[in-house]
C-alpha positions in Angstrom: -2.5 -1.3 -10.4 -1.4 -3.5 -7.5 2.2 -2.7 -8.3 1.4 1.0 -8.0 -0.2 0.4 -4.6 2.9 -1.4 -3.4 5.1 1.4 -4.5 2.9 4.0 -2.8 2.8 2.0 0.5 6.6 1.4 0.4 7.5 5.0 -0.3 5.1 6.2 2.4 6.7 3.7 4.9 10.2 4.8 4.0 9.3 8.5 4.3 7.8 7.9 7.7 10.7 5.9 8.9 13.2 8.6 7.8 11.1 11.3 9.6 11.0 9.2 12.8 14.8 8.5 12.6 15.7 12.1 12.0 13.5 13.3 14.9 15.1 10.7 17.3 18.7 11.3 16.2 18.5 15.1 16.1 19.9 17.0 19.1 17.5 20.0 18.9 16.1 21.3 22.1 12.9 23.2 22.2 13.9 24.9 25.5 17.1 26.4 24.0 16.2 30.1 24.4 19.3 31.5 22.8 18.5 29.8 19.5 15.1 31.4 19.3 16.1 34.9 20.4 16.8 37.5 17.7 20.5 38.4 17.3 22.5 40.6 15.0 26.0 41.9 15.0 26.6 41.0 18.6 23.8 43.3 20.0 20.4 42.4 21.4 17.5 44.1 19.8 15.9 46.9 21.8 12.4 46.3 20.3 10.7 43.1 19.4 11.8 41.5 16.1 8.3 40.2 15.5 6.8 43.5 14.2 3.8 43.3 11.9 4.6 43.2 8.1 3.1 46.0 6.0 0.4 44.6 3.7 0.9 47.6 1.4 4.5 46.6 0.9 3.5 43.0 0.2 0.9 44.2 -2.4 3.5 46.4 -4.2 5.9 43.5 -4.3 3.3 41.2 -5.8 2.4 43.8 -8.4 6.1 44.2 -9.3 6.4 40.4 -9.8 3.3 40.3 -12.0 4.6 43.1 -14.2 8.0 41.4 -14.3 6.4 38.2 -15.6 4.4 40.2 -18.1 7.5 41.7 -19.5 9.2 38.3 -19.7 6.1 37.1 -21.7 6.3 40.2 -24.0 9.9 39.8 -25.0 9.4 36.7 -27.2 6.9 38.6 -29.3 9.7 40.6 -30.9 11.7 37.8 -32.5 8.5 36.0 -33.6 7.4 39.0 -35.6 9.4 38.2 -38.7 8.9 34.4 -38.5 5.1 34.2 -38.2 2.0 35.3 -40.0 1.5 39.1 -39.4 -2.2 38.9 -38.8 -2.0 36.1 -36.2 1.0 37.8 -34.5 -0.9 41.1 -34.4 -4.0 39.6 -32.9 -2.2 37.6 -30.3 0.0 40.6 -29.3 -2.9 43.0 -29.2 -4.9 40.5 -27.1 -2.1 40.1 -24.6 -1.6 43.9 -24.4 -5.3 44.3 -23.7 -5.2 41.9 -20.8 -2.1 43.7 -19.4 -3.8 47.1 -19.8 -7.1 45.9 -18.2 -5.2 44.4 -15.3 -3.3 47.7 -14.8 -6.6 49.7 -14.9 -8.2 47.4 -12.4 -5.2 47.8 -10.0 -5.4 51.5 -10.5 -9.1 51.6 -9.8 -8.6 49.6 -6.6 -5.8 52.1 -5.7 -3.2 49.3 -5.3 -0.5 51.7 -6.6 -1.0 54.2 -3.9 1.2 53.8 -0.8 -0.9 55.9 1.5 -4.7 56.2 1.5 
């Protein structure tokens, strides 16, 4: 137990020392305006680059990722069909499909699929 405490203290000390050394050695300047200004293709932006992000687009992206993961989880059901007990395979695949369908219906009920209200 004492050995673990020594390892924890030494790793914390090494990490803090590295953070301190990197902040001292680095040549970054907070007042360097050109580094923080938006720039693309040699032209300055006419409008601010810090426009608000559409929450609808974010929700659609999250729903896409969820469905993508669900499909990746469904693919292994096909090769396991011939190698496993049919009744257990059927119950597990039906259970998984019910969860997917209920999730889709819940998102549909909350109108997450609609872009405009």
